[in-house]
N, C-alpha and C positions, 0 to 999 in steps of 0.2 A: 233529543231534536237540538240544531242549531240553528242560530240569528244571523242569514245573512243579511248583508246591506243588495236590494234588487232592484231595476229598473222595469217597469212595463213599457213596451215597443208594441203601437198598432202599426199594422199592416192591413194597405189597404185603401181606398176612398169610398167605399160603396158602405153604408152604416148598415145593413142589412147582412152583408158579408164581412165587414171587418172582424181580424182573430186577430186575439190578444196573446202575445209568449213575452214570456219573462227568460232576462238572459242578467246573469252575473255582472254588475258592475267592480270592474277589477282595478277601478281608482282608489274604491273605499276597501280597507281591511275590513276581513271577516270578523265578527267577532261572538263566540260560541256561549248560550246559555248552560249547557247539557255538554260533557265530555266525558272521552270515555275513562281518564285519568282526571280526582278534580285536582286545583290545585290545593298544594297543600303550603303553609308553614314550616320551615325545614326544623325537625325538630317536632313534629305534629301538632297536636289540638292541644297536648298539655303542656309543651314547648311555650304557645302561641296564649293559652289561658297565662302563666307567668310571666310573659313578655309583657303582657296587656297590664295585669295588674301591677308589676315594675314600674311600666314608664310609661303609662295614661295618666298625665297629670289634672289634677282640680285646677276650674281655673278660677284666678286671683281676684275677682272680685263681689268676694264676701258674699253668694251664694246658696241657699240652701235646698237645692234639688237632686231629686233623687230618680232614678229613671234610666231607659233605653234609649240609646242614639244608634239608631242603623244608617250604615256607610253604604254606596255600592263603589264599587271598586271594579278596576281593569286590572283580572294578573296578565302583564304581556308576556311574550312570546318566552325572553330572556329571563323574566323571574320579578322583573321591577311592577311596580305597580304606578297605574297613572288614571284619569278619570277618576277623582275622587269626588263624590256625592253626597249628601247628607239627606236620607230620604227619609227617616220618621225621627222629630225632634220636638222636644215643645223648651229647651234650654238655648238662644242665641251664643252666651258665651261657651258653653260642654261644646256645639257645634264645630266651634272653631278651634279648641282645642282638640275635640274628636277628627278633624280635617287635618290639623297637623301631627296629628301623632300619626294616624294611617299612611300621609304621604311620606313620612321619614321611618316606615318601616324598613328592616331587614328584605331583601329579596327574598321571593317564595317559589316554591319550586311549581313553573308553567304544567295547567292542563294540557293534556294529548287527545287527540283525534287518528286514531289509526298510526299513531306511538311517533307523532309528529306535535309540537308544542305549539300551543294554538292559544291565542289571545282569548279570557272565557272573564267573564260577567258574574259577579261574586256579591253576596252582600253579608257584612259585618256588622252585627251585634256588640255596642257597647255599651255594659254596665257600668253607671254612676252610682254611688251609693255612699252615703252620709255613714260613716266611723266613728264611734265616741272612745 
């Protein structure tokens, strides 16, 4: 399934005979939720986990939060990350760190549909744990 931005257009003036048609609004880029090949961090899942462990920094605000923050992001056709939003969090300082972390990630391999790179929305869980 893909998400395309559409515009609803009505034809006719008689309310009883009004017909609706949908046409794609080509002025806005299409954003996919489901692709033939999903976007991947270069090196795969194991490399992504290592990258997160090495680079996700704990906020310098003396907090003792443990939990998972979920970020939504778009992997662009060229693999760059854009449109980062934190969709689940209970720790504002951690949110800031998570957003900064995601925006500074290296390029990904983009998702594809019919062997063409496409903009894809993904969700990335980031776990914050206290280590003693």
